[in-house]
N, CA and C atoms as an extended XYZ file, in Angstrom:
477
Properties=species:S:1:pos:R:3:atomname:S:1:resname:S:1:resid:I:1 pbc="F F F"
N       -88.758      -21.588       54.800 N   UNK     1
C       -88.963      -22.101       53.365 CA  UNK     1
C       -88.715      -20.782       52.366 C   UNK     1
N       -89.252      -19.747       52.778 N   UNK     2
C       -89.318      -18.581       51.936 CA  UNK     2
C       -87.862      -18.090       51.825 C   UNK     2
N       -87.184      -18.199       52.897 N   UNK     3
C       -85.586      -17.938       52.873 CA  UNK     3
C       -84.811      -18.814       51.986 C   UNK     3
N       -85.134      -20.063       51.928 N   UNK     4
C       -84.430      -20.792       50.798 CA  UNK     4
C       -84.868      -20.592       49.493 C   UNK     4
N       -86.021      -20.225       49.281 N   UNK     5
C       -86.404      -19.825       47.872 CA  UNK     5
C       -85.729      -18.566       47.455 C   UNK     5
N       -85.666      -17.578       48.218 N   UNK     6
C       -84.929      -16.442       47.923 CA  UNK     6
C       -83.496      -16.488       47.704 C   UNK     6
N       -82.924      -17.598       48.391 N   UNK     7
C       -81.449      -17.879       48.104 CA  UNK     7
C       -81.281      -18.639       46.853 C   UNK     7
N       -82.361      -19.492       46.481 N   UNK     8
C       -82.236      -20.364       45.138 CA  UNK     8
C       -82.607      -19.594       43.906 C   UNK     8
N       -83.446      -18.590       44.025 N   UNK     9
C       -84.131      -17.849       42.872 CA  UNK     9
C       -83.047      -17.375       41.949 C   UNK     9
N       -81.953      -16.727       42.443 N   UNK    10
C       -81.051      -16.149       41.517 CA  UNK    10
C       -80.365      -17.313       40.918 C   UNK    10
N       -79.972      -18.382       41.567 N   UNK    11
C       -79.260      -19.597       40.912 CA  UNK    11
C       -80.096      -20.206       39.848 C   UNK    11
N       -81.400      -20.339       39.994 N   UNK    12
C       -82.254      -20.841       39.044 CA  UNK    12
C       -82.558      -19.995       37.824 C   UNK    12
N       -82.464      -18.826       38.038 N   UNK    13
C       -82.624      -17.930       37.006 CA  UNK    13
C       -81.433      -17.970       36.136 C   UNK    13
N       -80.235      -18.107       36.689 N   UNK    14
C       -79.032      -18.177       35.945 CA  UNK    14
C       -79.022      -19.427       35.154 C   UNK    14
N       -79.364      -20.592       35.741 N   UNK    15
C       -79.441      -21.780       34.954 CA  UNK    15
C       -80.333      -21.859       33.976 C   UNK    15
N       -81.490      -21.140       33.993 N   UNK    16
C       -82.492      -21.172       32.768 CA  UNK    16
C       -81.734      -20.233       31.866 C   UNK    16
N       -81.179      -19.112       31.989 N   UNK    17
C       -80.545      -18.342       31.001 CA  UNK    17
C       -79.284      -19.064       30.366 C   UNK    17
N       -78.725      -19.897       31.016 N   UNK    18
C       -77.557      -20.512       30.533 CA  UNK    18
C       -78.070      -21.783       29.665 C   UNK    18
N       -79.268      -22.406       30.012 N   UNK    19
C       -79.896      -23.512       29.256 CA  UNK    19
C       -80.290      -22.945       27.941 C   UNK    19
N       -81.153      -21.796       28.058 N   UNK    20
C       -81.588      -21.259       26.900 CA  UNK    20
C       -80.506      -20.819       25.797 C   UNK    20
N       -79.387      -20.408       26.292 N   UNK    21
C       -78.348      -20.010       25.552 CA  UNK    21
C       -77.786      -21.190       24.780 C   UNK    21
N       -77.549      -22.383       25.507 N   UNK    22
C       -76.900      -23.547       24.998 CA  UNK    22
C       -77.853      -24.262       23.908 C   UNK    22
N       -79.319      -24.172       24.183 N   UNK    23
C       -80.080      -24.710       23.229 CA  UNK    23
C       -80.533      -23.890       21.962 C   UNK    23
N       -80.193      -22.512       22.027 N   UNK    24
C       -80.483      -21.672       20.940 CA  UNK    24
C       -79.954      -22.293       19.577 C   UNK    24
N       -80.752      -22.222       18.571 N   UNK    25
C       -80.391      -22.643       17.306 CA  UNK    25
C       -79.548      -21.864       16.463 C   UNK    25
N       -78.605      -22.453       15.696 N   UNK    26
C       -77.899      -21.645       14.897 CA  UNK    26
C       -78.678      -21.279       13.660 C   UNK    26
N       -78.425      -20.013       13.246 N   UNK    27
C       -79.164      -19.689       12.065 CA  UNK    27
C       -79.069      -20.471       10.783 C   UNK    27
N       -78.023      -21.147       10.648 N   UNK    28
C       -77.809      -22.135        9.546 CA  UNK    28
C       -77.257      -23.422        9.895 C   UNK    28
N       -78.115      -24.471        9.716 N   UNK    29
C       -77.893      -25.822        9.870 CA  UNK    29
C       -77.108      -26.368        8.819 C   UNK    29
N       -75.950      -27.025        8.909 N   UNK    30
C       -75.138      -27.638        7.823 CA  UNK    30
C       -75.022      -29.076        8.048 C   UNK    30
N       -75.642      -29.899        7.228 N   UNK    31
C       -75.524      -31.314        7.400 CA  UNK    31
C       -74.472      -31.845        6.317 C   UNK    31
N       -73.506      -32.547        6.740 N   UNK    32
C       -72.384      -32.934        5.923 CA  UNK    32
C       -72.624      -34.511        5.774 C   UNK    32
N       -72.394      -35.103        4.439 N   UNK    33
C       -72.463      -36.311        4.454 CA  UNK    33
C       -71.395      -36.895        3.462 C   UNK    33
N       -70.140      -37.299        3.906 N   UNK    34
C       -69.067      -37.664        3.068 CA  UNK    34
C       -69.344      -39.149        2.588 C   UNK    34
N       -69.004      -39.538        1.490 N   UNK    35
C       -69.238      -40.777        0.917 CA  UNK    35
C       -68.220      -41.070       -0.129 C   UNK    35
N       -67.602      -42.309       -0.052 N   UNK    36
C       -66.708      -42.792       -1.192 CA  UNK    36
C       -67.403      -43.563       -2.143 C   UNK    36
N       -67.277      -43.273       -3.482 N   UNK    37
C       -67.753      -43.782       -4.525 CA  UNK    37
C       -66.620      -44.251       -5.407 C   UNK    37
N       -66.332      -45.600       -5.406 N   UNK    38
C       -65.141      -46.180       -6.092 CA  UNK    38
C       -63.771      -45.497       -5.445 C   UNK    38
N       -63.031      -44.864       -6.123 N   UNK    39
C       -61.821      -44.271       -5.510 CA  UNK    39
C       -61.925      -42.768       -5.195 C   UNK    39
N       -63.285      -42.396       -5.509 N   UNK    40
C       -63.523      -40.830       -5.295 CA  UNK    40
C       -64.082      -40.644       -3.862 C   UNK    40
N       -63.838      -39.510       -3.367 N   UNK    41
C       -64.404      -39.082       -1.880 CA  UNK    41
C       -65.293      -37.846       -2.320 C   UNK    41
N       -66.620      -38.046       -2.116 N   UNK    42
C       -67.409      -36.861       -2.162 CA  UNK    42
C       -68.138      -36.381       -0.761 C   UNK    42
N       -68.569      -35.246       -0.793 N   UNK    43
C       -69.254      -34.487        0.334 CA  UNK    43
C       -70.422      -33.978       -0.250 C   UNK    43
N       -71.565      -34.265        0.286 N   UNK    44
C       -72.937      -33.795        0.080 CA  UNK    44
C       -73.197      -32.778        1.290 C   UNK    44
N       -73.649      -31.517        0.972 N   UNK    45
C       -73.923      -30.661        2.090 CA  UNK    45
C       -75.314      -30.080        1.884 C   UNK    45
N       -75.950      -30.075        2.956 N   UNK    46
C       -77.356      -29.547        2.913 CA  UNK    46
C       -77.371      -28.369        3.866 C   UNK    46
N       -77.655      -27.193        3.466 N   UNK    47
C       -77.512      -25.837        4.288 CA  UNK    47
C       -79.085      -25.603        4.310 C   UNK    47
N       -79.546      -25.462        5.635 N   UNK    48
C       -80.958      -25.117        6.134 CA  UNK    48
C       -80.880      -23.878        6.801 C   UNK    48
N       -81.885      -22.931        6.322 N   UNK    49
C       -81.819      -21.621        7.180 CA  UNK    49
C       -82.968      -21.897        8.293 C   UNK    49
N       -82.552      -21.951        9.555 N   UNK    50
C       -83.188      -22.207       10.654 CA  UNK    50
C       -83.737      -20.747       11.352 C   UNK    50
N       -83.390      -19.613       10.772 N   UNK    51
C       -83.669      -18.483       11.306 CA  UNK    51
C       -84.980      -17.741       10.662 C   UNK    51
N       -85.385      -16.785       11.196 N   UNK    52
C       -86.464      -16.003       10.525 CA  UNK    52
C       -86.173      -15.002        9.442 C   UNK    52
N       -84.872      -15.000        9.141 N   UNK    53
C       -84.546      -13.939        8.067 CA  UNK    53
C       -83.740      -14.689        7.046 C   UNK    53
N       -83.840      -14.047        5.836 N   UNK    54
C       -83.043      -14.752        4.646 CA  UNK    54
C       -81.620      -14.632        4.880 C   UNK    54
N       -80.874      -15.654        4.492 N   UNK    55
C       -79.341      -15.738        4.535 CA  UNK    55
C       -78.598      -15.751        3.153 C   UNK    55
N       -77.743      -14.952        2.939 N   UNK    56
C       -77.057      -14.946        1.717 CA  UNK    56
C       -75.744      -15.946        1.887 C   UNK    56
N       -75.628      -16.897        0.984 N   UNK    57
C       -74.505      -17.773        0.915 CA  UNK    57
C       -73.819      -17.623       -0.490 C   UNK    57
N       -72.435      -17.462       -0.311 N   UNK    58
C       -71.650      -17.353       -1.467 CA  UNK    58
C       -71.576      -18.727       -2.343 C   UNK    58
N       -72.034      -18.737       -3.656 N   UNK    59
C       -71.979      -19.953       -4.401 CA  UNK    59
C       -70.733      -20.532       -4.371 C   UNK    59
N       -69.691      -19.892       -4.532 N   UNK    60
C       -68.309      -20.607       -4.531 CA  UNK    60
C       -68.077      -21.286       -3.402 C   UNK    60
N       -68.338      -20.831       -2.309 N   UNK    61
C       -68.200      -21.287       -0.824 CA  UNK    61
C       -69.175      -22.456       -0.433 C   UNK    61
N       -70.153      -22.674       -1.216 N   UNK    62
C       -71.039      -23.749       -0.999 CA  UNK    62
C       -70.895      -24.836       -2.083 C   UNK    62
N       -70.000      -24.630       -2.970 N   UNK    63
C       -69.774      -25.570       -4.135 CA  UNK    63
C       -70.953      -25.714       -4.898 C   UNK    63
N       -71.649      -24.514       -5.142 N   UNK    64
C       -73.100      -24.473       -5.871 CA  UNK    64
C       -72.956      -25.206       -7.221 C   UNK    64
N       -71.977      -25.201       -7.932 N   UNK    65
C       -71.820      -25.789       -9.161 CA  UNK    65
C       -71.092      -27.078       -9.112 C   UNK    65
N       -70.824      -27.533       -8.044 N   UNK    66
C       -70.195      -28.893       -7.661 CA  UNK    66
C       -68.580      -28.732       -7.702 C   UNK    66
N       -68.066      -27.689       -7.945 N   UNK    67
C       -66.641      -27.467       -7.939 CA  UNK    67
C       -66.153      -26.954       -6.703 C   UNK    67
N       -65.069      -27.494       -6.034 N   UNK    68
C       -64.414      -26.985       -4.863 CA  UNK    68
C       -63.325      -26.097       -5.231 C   UNK    68
N       -63.614      -24.863       -4.998 N   UNK    69
C       -62.827      -23.590       -5.439 CA  UNK    69
C       -62.165      -22.941       -4.214 C   UNK    69
N       -62.283      -23.420       -3.154 N   UNK    70
C       -61.841      -22.696       -1.940 CA  UNK    70
C       -61.734      -23.720       -0.705 C   UNK    70
N       -60.751      -23.464        0.215 N   UNK    71
C       -60.572      -24.300        1.334 CA  UNK    71
C       -61.750      -24.011        2.322 C   UNK    71
N       -62.826      -24.846        2.254 N   UNK    72
C       -63.994      -24.626        2.960 CA  UNK    72
C       -64.237      -25.769        4.013 C   UNK    72
N       -63.373      -26.785        4.093 N   UNK    73
C       -63.558      -27.947        4.775 CA  UNK    73
C       -62.253      -28.002        5.714 C   UNK    73
N       -62.452      -28.407        6.975 N   UNK    74
C       -61.307      -28.849        7.843 CA  UNK    74
C       -61.386      -30.319        7.884 C   UNK    74
N       -60.525      -30.881        7.259 N   UNK    75
C       -60.264      -32.450        7.336 CA  UNK    75
C       -59.061      -32.762        8.111 C   UNK    75
N       -59.287      -33.722        9.059 N   UNK    76
C       -58.184      -34.074       10.021 CA  UNK    76
C       -58.086      -35.588       10.156 C   UNK    76
N       -56.859      -36.100       10.303 N   UNK    77
C       -56.626      -37.354       10.576 CA  UNK    77
C       -55.809      -37.453       11.849 C   UNK    77
N       -56.421      -38.042       13.031 N   UNK    78
C       -55.899      -38.062       14.366 CA  UNK    78
C       -55.575      -36.651       14.778 C   UNK    78
N       -56.517      -35.669       14.434 N   UNK    79
C       -56.075      -34.431       15.088 CA  UNK    79
C       -55.326      -33.528       14.179 C   UNK    79
N       -54.779      -34.022       13.301 N   UNK    80
C       -53.775      -33.249       12.294 CA  UNK    80
C       -54.505      -32.926       10.990 C   UNK    80
N       -54.390      -31.684       10.593 N   UNK    81
C       -55.168      -31.179        9.483 CA  UNK    81
C       -54.528      -31.697        8.161 C   UNK    81
N       -55.193      -32.205        7.181 N   UNK    82
C       -54.848      -32.464        5.807 CA  UNK    82
C       -54.570      -31.122        5.023 C   UNK    82
N       -53.685      -31.164        4.264 N   UNK    83
C       -53.266      -30.082        3.177 CA  UNK    83
C       -54.449      -29.747        2.233 C   UNK    83
N       -54.760      -28.636        2.025 N   UNK    84
C       -55.680      -28.273        0.940 CA  UNK    84
C       -54.776      -28.064       -0.199 C   UNK    84
N       -55.019      -28.848       -1.250 N   UNK    85
C       -54.185      -28.817       -2.423 CA  UNK    85
C       -54.951      -28.325       -3.782 C   UNK    85
N       -56.188      -27.816       -3.476 N   UNK    86
C       -57.053      -27.431       -4.512 CA  UNK    86
C       -56.938      -26.105       -4.898 C   UNK    86
N       -57.726      -25.517       -5.688 N   UNK    87
C       -57.433      -24.248       -6.272 CA  UNK    87
C       -57.590      -23.150       -5.274 C   UNK    87
N       -56.636      -22.191       -5.414 N   UNK    88
C       -56.653      -20.869       -4.535 CA  UNK    88
C       -56.312      -19.776       -5.629 C   UNK    88
N       -57.523      -19.018       -5.804 N   UNK    89
C       -57.282      -17.993       -6.779 CA  UNK    89
C       -57.836      -16.580       -6.166 C   UNK    89
N       -57.044      -15.607       -6.458 N   UNK    90
C       -57.657      -14.228       -5.932 CA  UNK    90
C       -58.842      -13.841       -6.917 C   UNK    90
N       -59.918      -13.586       -6.299 N   UNK    91
C       -61.191      -13.312       -6.862 CA  UNK    91
C       -61.502      -11.819       -6.748 C   UNK    91
N       -62.458      -11.305       -7.487 N   UNK    92
C       -63.008      -10.010       -7.468 CA  UNK    92
C       -63.976      -10.022       -6.316 C   UNK    92
N       -64.271       -8.755       -5.854 N   UNK    93
C       -65.355       -8.691       -4.903 CA  UNK    93
C       -66.717       -9.343       -5.264 C   UNK    93
N       -67.331      -10.093       -4.684 N   UNK    94
C       -68.579      -10.870       -5.108 CA  UNK    94
C       -69.688       -9.755       -5.372 C   UNK    94
N       -70.479      -10.147       -6.366 N   UNK    95
C       -71.656       -9.270       -6.735 CA  UNK    95
C       -72.870      -10.157       -6.314 C   UNK    95
N       -73.950       -9.497       -6.321 N   UNK    96
C       -75.280      -10.060       -5.992 CA  UNK    96
C       -75.624      -11.350       -6.717 C   UNK    96
N       -75.121      -11.585       -7.978 N   UNK    97
C       -75.260      -12.723       -8.726 CA  UNK    97
C       -74.281      -13.880       -8.176 C   UNK    97
N       -73.455      -13.435       -7.279 N   UNK    98
C       -72.491      -14.628       -6.861 CA  UNK    98
C       -72.981      -15.422       -5.497 C   UNK    98
N       -74.278      -14.838       -5.089 N   UNK    99
C       -74.987      -15.445       -3.791 CA  UNK    99
C       -76.284      -16.083       -4.066 C   UNK    99
N       -76.568      -17.024       -3.267 N   UNK   100
C       -77.742      -17.750       -3.123 CA  UNK   100
C       -78.523      -17.046       -2.001 C   UNK   100
N       -79.759      -16.618       -2.287 N   UNK   101
C       -80.477      -16.286       -1.115 CA  UNK   101
C       -81.375      -17.313       -0.611 C   UNK   101
N       -81.087      -17.752        0.754 N   UNK   102
C       -81.703      -18.876        1.319 CA  UNK   102
C       -82.721      -18.371        2.114 C   UNK   102
N       -84.170      -18.558        1.812 N   UNK   103
C       -85.095      -17.934        2.494 CA  UNK   103
C       -85.402      -18.847        3.908 C   UNK   103
N       -85.908      -18.269        4.975 N   UNK   104
C       -86.284      -18.987        6.265 CA  UNK   104
C       -86.810      -20.364        5.959 C   UNK   104
N       -86.438      -21.258        6.580 N   UNK   105
C       -86.957      -22.693        6.824 CA  UNK   105
C       -86.792      -23.353        5.409 C   UNK   105
N       -85.915      -22.901        4.526 N   UNK   106
C       -85.524      -23.425        3.209 CA  UNK   106
C       -84.301      -24.230        3.254 C   UNK   106
N       -83.975      -25.070        2.406 N   UNK   107
C       -82.723      -25.900        2.210 CA  UNK   107
C       -82.080      -25.787        0.784 C   UNK   107
N       -80.846      -25.880        0.768 N   UNK   108
C       -80.206      -25.983       -0.507 CA  UNK   108
C       -79.266      -27.204       -0.324 C   UNK   108
N       -79.074      -28.242       -1.329 N   UNK   109
C       -78.046      -29.154       -1.183 CA  UNK   109
C       -76.996      -29.127       -2.331 C   UNK   109
N       -75.770      -29.268       -2.082 N   UNK   110
C       -74.739      -29.280       -3.128 CA  UNK   110
C       -73.808      -30.431       -2.778 C   UNK   110
N       -73.070      -30.813       -3.744 N   UNK   111
C       -72.266      -32.051       -3.748 CA  UNK   111
C       -70.864      -31.595       -4.424 C   UNK   111
N       -69.746      -32.089       -3.780 N   UNK   112
C       -68.431      -31.778       -4.346 CA  UNK   112
C       -67.515      -32.922       -4.077 C   UNK   112
N       -66.457      -33.028       -4.780 N   UNK   113
C       -65.543      -34.047       -4.810 CA  UNK   113
C       -64.340      -33.434       -3.935 C   UNK   113
N       -63.899      -34.536       -2.728 N   UNK   114
C       -62.903      -33.997       -1.988 CA  UNK   114
C       -61.474      -34.392       -2.316 C   UNK   114
N       -61.460      -35.650       -2.824 N   UNK   115
C       -59.890      -36.172       -3.099 CA  UNK   115
C       -59.062      -35.588       -4.202 C   UNK   115
N       -59.682      -34.784       -4.895 N   UNK   116
C       -58.892      -33.770       -5.900 CA  UNK   116
C       -58.331      -32.661       -5.177 C   UNK   116
N       -58.731      -32.245       -3.831 N   UNK   117
C       -58.502      -31.037       -3.312 CA  UNK   117
C       -57.892      -31.168       -1.992 C   UNK   117
N       -57.805      -32.386       -1.375 N   UNK   118
C       -57.056      -32.402       -0.177 CA  UNK   118
C       -56.197      -33.606       -0.189 C   UNK   118
N       -55.070      -33.586        0.426 N   UNK   119
C       -53.950      -34.464        0.518 CA  UNK   119
C       -54.376      -35.648        1.427 C   UNK   119
N       -55.173      -36.658        0.874 N   UNK   120
C       -55.501      -37.726        1.815 CA  UNK   120
C       -54.241      -38.751        1.560 C   UNK   120
N       -54.118      -39.372        2.665 N   UNK   121
C       -52.875      -40.315        2.724 CA  UNK   121
C       -53.264      -41.663        2.045 C   UNK   121
N       -52.390      -42.347        1.395 N   UNK   122
C       -52.582      -43.557        0.677 CA  UNK   122
C       -53.046      -44.591        1.813 C   UNK   122
N       -54.020      -45.453        1.372 N   UNK   123
C       -54.417      -46.623        2.309 CA  UNK   123
C       -55.740      -46.257        2.927 C   UNK   123
N       -56.045      -46.938        3.867 N   UNK   124
C       -57.604      -46.777        4.423 CA  UNK   124
C       -57.179      -46.172        5.841 C   UNK   124
N       -57.900      -44.989        6.070 N   UNK   125
C       -57.651      -44.057        7.098 CA  UNK   125
C       -59.062      -43.633        7.698 C   UNK   125
N       -59.007      -43.235        8.943 N   UNK   126
C       -60.101      -42.619        9.571 CA  UNK   126
C       -59.968      -41.008        9.552 C   UNK   126
N       -60.949      -40.429        9.119 N   UNK   127
C       -60.759      -38.893        9.221 CA  UNK   127
C       -62.105      -38.193        9.737 C   UNK   127
N       -62.043      -36.887       10.070 N   UNK   128
C       -63.172      -36.054       10.378 CA  UNK   128
C       -63.059      -34.990        9.530 C   UNK   128
N       -64.312      -34.538        9.122 N   UNK   129
C       -64.403      -33.419        8.251 CA  UNK   129
C       -65.650      -32.364        8.970 C   UNK   129
N       -65.350      -31.178        8.657 N   UNK   130
C       -66.290      -30.159        9.110 CA  UNK   130
C       -66.239      -28.950        8.129 C   UNK   130
N       -67.426      -28.452        7.836 N   UNK   131
C       -67.419      -27.287        6.891 CA  UNK   131
C       -67.336      -26.118        7.723 C   UNK   131
N       -66.515      -25.178        7.416 N   UNK   132
C       -66.299      -23.866        8.150 CA  UNK   132
C       -65.887      -22.739        7.124 C   UNK   132
N       -66.638      -21.579        6.990 N   UNK   133
C       -66.352      -20.667        6.168 CA  UNK   133
C       -67.137      -19.511        6.439 C   UNK   133
N       -66.596      -18.248        6.055 N   UNK   134
C       -67.224      -16.963        6.345 CA  UNK   134
C       -67.932      -16.606        4.953 C   UNK   134
N       -69.226      -16.111        5.365 N   UNK   135
C       -70.013      -15.571        4.270 CA  UNK   135
C       -70.441      -14.298        4.423 C   UNK   135
N       -70.162      -13.310        3.389 N   UNK   136
C       -70.569      -11.914        3.424 CA  UNK   136
C       -72.194      -11.752        3.129 C   UNK   136
N       -72.374      -10.609        2.657 N   UNK   137
C       -73.659      -10.199        2.040 CA  UNK   137
C       -73.563       -9.273        0.922 C   UNK   137
N       -74.467       -9.480       -0.135 N   UNK   138
C       -74.245       -8.492       -1.270 CA  UNK   138
C       -74.988       -7.140       -0.863 C   UNK   138
N       -75.956       -7.275        0.163 N   UNK   139
C       -76.571       -5.925        0.859 CA  UNK   139
C       -75.727       -5.089        1.626 C   UNK   139
N       -74.757       -5.759        2.295 N   UNK   140
C       -73.925       -5.077        3.253 CA  UNK   140
C       -72.514       -5.610        3.402 C   UNK   140
N       -71.516       -4.852        2.824 N   UNK   141
C       -70.272       -5.469        2.888 CA  UNK   141
C       -69.616       -5.743        4.054 C   UNK   141
N       -70.194       -4.840        5.149 N   UNK   142
C       -69.550       -5.199        6.585 CA  UNK   142
C       -70.130       -6.425        7.182 C   UNK   142
N       -70.952       -7.140        6.599 N   UNK   143
C       -71.478       -8.435        7.176 CA  UNK   143
C       -70.624       -9.449        6.912 C   UNK   143
N       -70.371      -10.246        7.835 N   UNK   144
C       -69.555      -11.509        7.693 CA  UNK   144
C       -69.988      -12.433        8.871 C   UNK   144
N       -70.436      -13.683        8.320 N   UNK   145
C       -71.005      -14.636        9.260 CA  UNK   145
C       -70.256      -15.701        9.020 C   UNK   145
N       -69.665      -16.453       10.157 N   UNK   146
C       -69.062      -17.822        9.982 CA  UNK   146
C       -70.050      -18.808       10.190 C   UNK   146
N       -70.177      -19.688        9.240 N   UNK   147
C       -71.138      -20.850        9.163 CA  UNK   147
C       -70.191      -22.170        9.406 C   UNK   147
N       -70.580      -22.952       10.379 N   UNK   148
C       -69.784      -24.120       10.676 CA  UNK   148
C       -70.675      -25.406       10.950 C   UNK   148
N       -70.326      -26.534       10.410 N   UNK   149
C       -70.955      -27.587       10.716 CA  UNK   149
C       -70.309      -28.383       11.905 C   UNK   149
N       -71.107      -29.380       12.260 N   UNK   150
C       -70.602      -30.442       13.224 CA  UNK   150
C       -69.382      -31.095       12.612 C   UNK   150
N       -68.465      -31.754       13.417 N   UNK   151
C       -67.457      -32.537       12.786 CA  UNK   151
C       -68.059      -33.860       12.580 C   UNK   151
N       -67.673      -34.569       11.436 N   UNK   152
C       -68.291      -35.844       11.093 CA  UNK   152
C       -67.112      -36.813       10.730 C   UNK   152
N       -67.224      -38.034       11.346 N   UNK   153
C       -66.099      -38.943       11.132 CA  UNK   153
C       -66.445      -39.824        9.881 C   UNK   153
N       -65.391      -40.143        9.110 N   UNK   154
C       -65.553      -40.994        7.925 CA  UNK   154
C       -64.208      -41.759        7.568 C   UNK   154
N       -64.407      -42.850        6.953 N   UNK   155
C       -63.262      -43.619        6.499 CA  UNK   155
C       -63.203      -43.509        4.971 C   UNK   155
N       -61.820      -43.290        4.508 N   UNK   156
C       -61.583      -43.321        3.078 CA  UNK   156
C       -60.377      -44.086        2.819 C   UNK   156
N       -60.611      -44.787        1.770 N   UNK   157
C       -59.398      -45.801        1.261 CA  UNK   157
C       -59.122      -45.120       -0.259 C   UNK   157
N       -57.685      -44.684       -0.063 N   UNK   158
C       -57.256      -44.131       -1.494 CA  UNK   158
C       -56.022      -45.161       -1.851 C   UNK   158
N       -55.602      -44.677       -3.009 N   UNK   159
C       -54.487      -45.556       -3.532 CA  UNK   159
C       -53.201      -45.154       -2.972 C   UNK   159
């Protein structure tokens, strides 16, 4: 019996390490809720800091003022990406005023219009959307964190 335990112990230890790695929380949870209102397609995003440390989020890249000014979504139809047709502008280096400091266990919700910035096909189609973008820090320019949501399916009917 002891011999079997000694043989299984390393395997059990490896399984525990792998399970704890898979269940580790991401520092930033991003919930995405796309919704069609009339002919307009909107996305509501809730960013929740699940870590014990503050997280800086670039206001432009979370659509803080409601404007979509960067290609922060991956929208696909049957695995093929939709073109981003929105604003692409070369910007200055962000300053501290360009960031939101999200404290541990706190959330912020933003909303932006998608149909003005992505090439949705005419008619009714099934799509998937995912938020994915890199965020820096005003405290340390070498910090760059990629924050990604889960992919979310939705239907949009355009003209």
